[in-house]
N, C-alpha and C positions, 0 to 999 in steps of 0.2 A: 587288514587289507593293505595298509600302507607298507608293511614289510615286504609285500610282493612286488612293489614298484622300485626297481633298482636300475633300470636302463630304459632308453626310448622304446615305446610300443609294448611295454609290459602291461599296459592297461588292457590290451587285447586278450590277456589271459584271465581278466576279471569278469565274472558272470554279471550280466546286467542287473540281476537281482541284488547284487552286492554293491552297486554303485552308490546308493544312498549312504551306506556305512562308510565307504571310502571317502565320500565328500565330507562326512562328519569328522573322520579322522584327520583329514587334511586341514579342516578348519581349526581343530584343536592344536594341531602341530604348528600352524601359522601363528595362532594366538600365543602359544608358549614360546616360540622362537623369537617373534618380534618383540615380545615383552622384555626379552633379555638384550637384544641387539638394537632395537629401534628399527624403523622402516615404514613402508607404506602398508598400512593394515586394512583400512576400511574398503579401499578399492579392490584389494585382493580377496577379501572375504566375500565380496559380492560376485566375483567372477569364477568361483570354484566349479559350480555345475556347468557353466558355459565352457570352461576349459576342458573339463572331462568329456563333454559331448563332442567337442571339436577333435580331441585326440582320439576318441573312439571311431570317428568316421574318416580319419586321415592316417597316413603312414609317414612318420617323420624319420629322418630328415628329408626324404624325397619330396614330400609335400611341404609347402612353405606357409608358415603363419607369420604375418607381419603385424606386430603389436604397436598400436599408436601410443605414444608417450612411454609405455612399457611398465608403468608402476602397478599394473594389474597382472603381471606375468609370473608371480611366485608359484602358483599351482603348475604352470607350464614348466617351470624349473624343476619342481618335484617330479613331475611325470616324465621328465627326460633324464632322470638319474642323478640330480644334484641335491638330493635331500641333505646329505652330510654337509654341504656347503653353507647351510643356514647357520652353522655354528659361528661362522665368521662373516655373516652377511654385512656388506657395506664397510667392513673393516679393511685396513691396509693389508694387501696381499690376499684378501679373501674374495668371496663371491660378490659380484656387482648386484645392486638392487634393480638393475634394468637388463633387458636382453642384450647379449654381447656375443658377437660371432666368434671371438677368440675363446669364449668359454665352452661353446657347444655348437656342433653342426646343426643342431635343431633350432638355434637362434638365427633366423633368416636375415635379420636387419638390426643393426645397433639402434637403440631408441633412447629417448630422454626428453625430446621436445615434441610438440603436439602437431597434429593435423597433416602429417606427411605419409601415413601408412597406405592410403589409397594410391598415392603417386608411386611409392616404392613397389607396391603390389602390382600395379599396372605395368611397371617396368619389367618385373619378373615374367608377367604373362606374355608381353611382347617378345621377350628374349626366348621364352619357352616355345612360342609358336614359330619364330624365325629359325630356331635350331631343330624343329621337328620333334621336340621332346614331349613327354606326357606326364605331367604332375599337376596337382591342385595348388592353387594360390588363394589364400584367405587373408584378407586385411581386416583387423579388428579395430574399430574406432568407437570412441565414446561419444555420447551426446554433447559433452562439453567441447571435445576436440572438433566436433562438427561445426562449431561456430567459427572456426578458422577458415578464412577464404580459400586457402590452398586446397582444402578438401573438396570444395565445389569446382575448382579448376580441374582437379583430377576426375571428379565424377563426370564433368562435361566431356572430358577426353575419353573416359572409359565407355561412354555411351555408344561409341563407334565400334566397339568390340563385337566380333562374331563368334568368339570362343568363350569358354567358361571362366568367370572371375567372380569369386564370392566375397562380398563385403558384409561383415557382421557389425551391425550398429548396436553397441552395448549401451543401452539406455538405462541409467541408474538414477534418473531424476525422480526423487521420491514424491514430488507433487503430481506426477502423472498418474492418472487413475488407471486401474486395470482394464486393459482393452484386448482381452482374449476371449475366445469362445467358439461356438460351432460355425458361425458364418465366416469369421476370419480364417479359421483353419480350413474350411471347405473351399473358400475362394482361392486360398494359397495352393491347395492341392490341385484344384481344377486348372488354374492358370499354368501350372508346371507339368501337368500330366502330358505325356508324350502325344497321346491321341488328340488333346486339345490344341497344343502348340503346333502340331503338324497340320491339323485342320485349318487353323487360323492362317498359316502361311499359304496353304493351297488355295483357300478361298480368296485371299487377297490377290494372289497371282492370277487366278482365273477371272476375277471381276475386272482387273485392270485390262484384260484382253478385249473387253466389250468396247466396240467402237464408240467414240465421242463421250459416252457417259460413264465409262468404267472407272476412271481415276476419280471423277467427282463423286461417284457413288461410294468408293472406298473412303474418301475424305469425310463424307457425310456420316458414314457408319462409325468412323473413328471418333468424330465429334460427339455423336449420340452416345457411343459406348463410354466415352470419357465423362459425359454429363451424368450418366447413370452411376458409374463407378465412384464419382465424387461423393455420392450419397452414402456409400457403404464401405469404401476402401480408404484407409487412412494414409496410404503411401503414394498419393497422386503426384506429389512433387517429383519423386523418383521415376514413376511411370511415365510422366510427361517428358522426362529427359531421355527416355528410351531404356530405362533400367528396371528390370523386373523387381517387384517388391513382394516379400513374403513376411507375414507376421501381422501384428506383434505376437510374440510367443513368450510364455512364462520362462524367464531365464533361470529358474530353479527347478524346472520340470525337464529332466534329462531326456526322457523318452520322446517328448514333443520336439525338443531341439534336435535330437539325432534324426528324427523323421524329416524335419524341415531341412536340415543340412544335407541329407541324402537327396531330397528333392532339388535343392539348390545345385547340387553337382550335375544334375541333368540339364540345366538351362544352358543353351548355346548363346552366351552373351553375359553381360554383367548382371549380377543379382544381389540385392540387399536383403539380408535377413535381420529383421528388427527384433531384438531380444530385450525384454524388460527385466532388470535385475535390481537388487536392493543393496546399497552400500552398507558395509558393516554387518551383513547378515550373519547371525550365529553368535555375536558378541554384543550384548546390550549396550555397553558404553559406546562402542563404535557405531552401532545402529542409530543411537540417539544423537550422537555428536560426530558425524562423519568427518567434518572439517578438522576437528581436533585429532582424529586418527587417520587423516590423510597421510601425513608424514609425522611420525611420532618417535620420541626417544624411548628408552626403556621405561616400563610402567608396571604398576602392581595389578595383576590380573583381576583380583577380587574387586578392587575399587575403580580401576581404570586411571588412577592418578599417577602422574609422572614421578619417577623415583628421584630424579635430580631436580632440586628446586632452583629456580632462577635467582642469580645473585646480581642485584642491581639492574638498572635499565639497559635494554638493548638499544642499538642505534635505531632500530625500527620504532621502539617506544619513544625515543627522543624526537624522531621525525613526526610521529603521530601527534604528540603533544604540541609541537611547534606549529603544525598545520591547523590544529584547533584554535590556538591562540591567534595566529595570523588571519584565520578566517573571520574572526571578530573584528579585526582592525581593517581588513580589506574585503569589502562585500562582493568584489568581482573575482575573488580567488575561488577556483574550482579544482576538484581532484578527479583524476582519471585512473582507472585500474583495469587490467586485462585479466579478469576472473581471479584476482588475488587481493581482495579487500582485507582479509584477515592477515595474510602474509606480509603485506606492505604497511599495515597499521592504519589504513584509511577507514576502517570501521568506526573509529572514534569521530572522525570528521563527518561521516555520514550521519551518525546519531545527532550531532549538533546542527548540521546543515544538510538535511536529507535531499534538498533540491539541487545541491551543488556537488554531488558525488556521482560520477558516471562509471558504471561497470559495463564495459563493452564486450565482455566475454573473452575467450582465448583468441584475440584478434589484435596483436600488437601493431601491425601495419595500420589498421584502421584507427587504433587509439592515437597514433601520432598525427595522422592527417586530420582526424577529428579535432585534435588539440590545435592544429593550425587554423582550422575554421573558427574555433572558439576565440583564438587570439585575434584574428581579423575582425571578429564580431565584438571585440571590446573586453573580453574576459582575460584573466590571468590563469592559464591552465598549468597544473602540476601533474605530470605524467609519472606515476610511480610504478616501475617495472623492474624486475630482477635483471641484473647485468646480462646473464647469458640469454635471457629471453628478448632483451632489447636488440640483440644482434639481428633478430628477424625483421626489424624495421629500419635498417640502415638506410635504405633508399628513401623512405619517407622522411627520415630526419634530414637527409641531405637535400632532397629536392623540394619537399613541401614546407619545411621549417627553415633550414639554414639559407637556402637560396633566396627566400623572401625576408630573411632576417627577422623572424617573428619572435615575440616574447613568449616562448614556451619553456617551462622549467622541467628538466628531467631529474627525478629523484631516483637514483640508480642504487637499489638495495642489492645485497649479496655480491658486492664487488670484491674481487680477489678470490682467495681460496674459500670454498664453502664446506669442504670435507666429504661427508659420507655419500653424497649423491654423485660424486665423481666427474668424469670428463665433460658430460653434457651440461653440468650445472656450475662448474668453476667459472667465476666471472673475471677471467684473466686477459680479456681482449679489449675491454671497453676503452681504455686510454688510447689504444692504437687506432680504433675506428672513429673515436670522437675527435681526436686532435687533427685528423685529416680534413675535417669539415670546416670550410670558411664560415666565419661569423660565430662559430660555437665557442663559448667560454666553458672551461672544464675546471672544476674545483674538487678538493678532497680534504675533509676535516681531520684534525689531529685527535680530537676528543669530542665528548658529548656537547660541551659548551659551543665549540666551533661549528658543529653541525647546525645548531639552532641559529647562530649568527649568519652562517652561509645561506640558509634558507631565507632569512630576513633580507639579506643582501640581494639574493636572486629575485625576490618578489618586487623589489624596488629598482631593479636593473632594467636594461632593455636588450632585446635580441635573445637568442637561445642560450640557456645556461644549463649545464649538467653538473650535478653534485653526486659523487660516487662515495658510498660508505659500505663497510663490511657487514657480514652477518655476525650476530652474537652480541655479547656484552660491550657496551660503550666504554671506551677508555676514559677514566676520570682523573688521570694524572695530568701534570703540567698545568693545573688549574690557575697557577699564579701568572701564566702568560695569556693575557687577554687583550692584546693590542687590537684596535679597530681594524676591520677588514677594508682594505683599499684595493681597488681594481688592479689586477695584474701584479700585486706586490706580495712577496713572500714574507714570512715572519722569522726574524733572526732570534733564536731562543737564547743563545749566548755566543759570544765572539771569541775566537782564538786566532791561530795563525798556522800557516803551512798546509793544514789539512782541513777540508770542510766536508761535512756529511749533510746531505740534503735528503730529507725523508718525504715520502708522498703518503698522506692520509694514514691508512691502517698500519704502515710500517714505522710510525713515529715512536710507538712504545718500545719496539725492538731497537730502533736507532738510539733511543735514550740510553738503553743498556750498553750499546756499543760505545757511545761517547763516554759513559761513565768508566768503562773498562780502559779506554784509551787514556783517560786522565790518570787512572791508577798506574798506567805504564809510563807516565811522565810526559804524555802528549798534551797539547792544548788545542783540541779540535774546535772548529766553528760548527755549531749545530743549527740547521735551518729547517723550518717547517715550510715546505713548498707552497702550500695553500692552493696556488693556481698552477695547474699543469699546462693550461693554455689560457691566456698568453704567457710565455716565459717571462720571468722577471730578469730581463737582460741587464737592467741597471745594477742589480745585485751581482750578477755574474761578472760584469765589468769591474765592480768593486772588489770582488773576491780575487780577481786575476792579479791584483797588485801585490798581495802578500800571501798567496796560497799556491802551492805547487801541484796539489792533487785535490780534485773534487770527486766525492763518492756519492752517487745517487742510488737510492734504494726504493723500489716500488714493487707492489704485488700485481704485476702485469707482465705479459710477455715482453721480452727485450725488443723485439722487432716493432718499430713504430712507437715505442714507449717514451716516457719522460726522459730517461737517461740518454737515449739516442738523440733526442732533440737538444739536450744540453751539450752533448758531445759535438754535434754538428755545429752549434753556435760557437763553441770554444775553439774548434778547429778552424773556423772561418775568421774569428776575431782575435783569439788569444791562443795561438797554437803552442805556446810555451807551457800552458797549463794542461796537465793530463786529466782525463776524466775516466773514472771507473764506474760504468753502469752496472748495478747489481739488480737483476730482475730474473724472471722465469725464462729459461731458454725456450726457443720456439718449439713448444711441445704441448701435448695434452697431458694434464695431470690426473692420475687415477684417484680413486676414492681412498679415504683414510682420515685420521684425525688431523686437524689443521696444523697443530704444533709439530706433529711427526712429519707431515708433508713438507712443511717449511724447512725442517732439518734435511729432508731427503733431497730437496732441490736447491739448497744453499741460501735460504733466507732466514735462518736462525741467527741469533747474535754471535755465537761462536763461529759460524760459517762466514759471516760478514767480516769479522776480525781476521780470520785466516786469509780471506780473499785480499784484504787490504795489505796484510803483511807480505803475502806472496807477490803481490803486484809491485810493491815498493822494492822488494829484493831483486826483482827482474829488471828494474829500471837502472 
């Protein structure tokens, strides 16, 4: 069956009786492909039948499917003719692991972050209606993404709609009991039957015409009806907002879903179709351990075990161990995560101190303001969130934490380039948005030892402190340099003259190679570990100005608003005779690929930095 799917809408040529075989073939294809390339497996295995049912009742690309987060859209990619692209899934120059408009007209919205699909879908609907066009809009959102407040803002706005807008709630929470059957299916069909909805509208209009008592009678009937429905219908939250609720329906029964989707298309207004799916369905290791197969590297299909074994601790491991140790010393230390306990390493802290770990769900804004309240209440909160996801809470950091100068610690994982997940996940902007915030202290460790020491420093500090560290293996080099951390002071690793290289966090290992090569070329560079991005170590900059002509800063952040620009601005104001060469990511989004290759592509490898220094000096 899969050989018949080569372009959008080829699914319409498949007989309904063959859909189960097609679903099985897609699952096997996904397992085999992802086992070789890595990717998001469990969520995609759970959404196979759901995607088949949607594509069967829609006509793409005219109709629009907006995927929330997008890590469940692999089947959608297959059905829109991108099967061959899985050979280079998430590889540099290959197919993205998320929906991407530049890849296909069938991708209606670029995805990667959570809880925005209803907002984007609603925008499509309003544009469609204003332009007098005629197409379907479907937003697919998971139960996890529905914890994000933005989803409820969009639902509240969507309730005013008088035209069709379909929202599919993909509920893959395995603790939810099966809630399907005759009554649910019957009520869903009854509420959306044209005869019933038409009668309901006419009865309401006629009752309201009755003098004096008409409106009150309608209100009474609504209250009575709502009370009865509370007993038998599980979707009252949505119904009370003015959004029709259909379901729940078995997310692996394609005929039921197609019937319900067709009924949803007849609703004149917003409608939620509640679909129950199972993460990892069809592959036992992923079904039993969906967290491990949410985002996975290449693995052995028979055992489910990763093919590449981890070498040494990651920065996340170092952070996790440090939190456990500090938790014993400081009984007011608490951890906060936004649905990423495993990813941020806070599972270990929770096992040791179960009452002191708070998982707030996919709700980064809430996580930060919640931390502000904890700090005011006398606790020491550590908010552990990936760099690209923390962007979602910039206002809360600025207004609720920094404005009140509260002692909240931000452990910013996945800072800098992260690789295969691409533009939506590269943590290349945090230094820019963090350093603009008054009262915020921003730090970046050079190696594993320094991350532990920075966390200890932050716990005993005052005011907001952010520590940003990269994904992957923790650098274990330069262990001989362990000078105590002093507020606002950099660490001079070795002194030279004429040329100084200042590295920020994750770039220290590469800058060490650069300085080694400069020495081999007969230069005597000064090598500095910045440690603090904010505040700047202006005392060191003043000192360097005496016997250095060029300062080179190197950071894994966009150039605009980054460390290098701050250094350049200070030197221009105070020591204009000293030149500054900021080496950073130009103001751009970085696509997916292997981190080392991406660094070379954007000028952050050791040879690129050496070439940049040489060319700059030749031009002066």
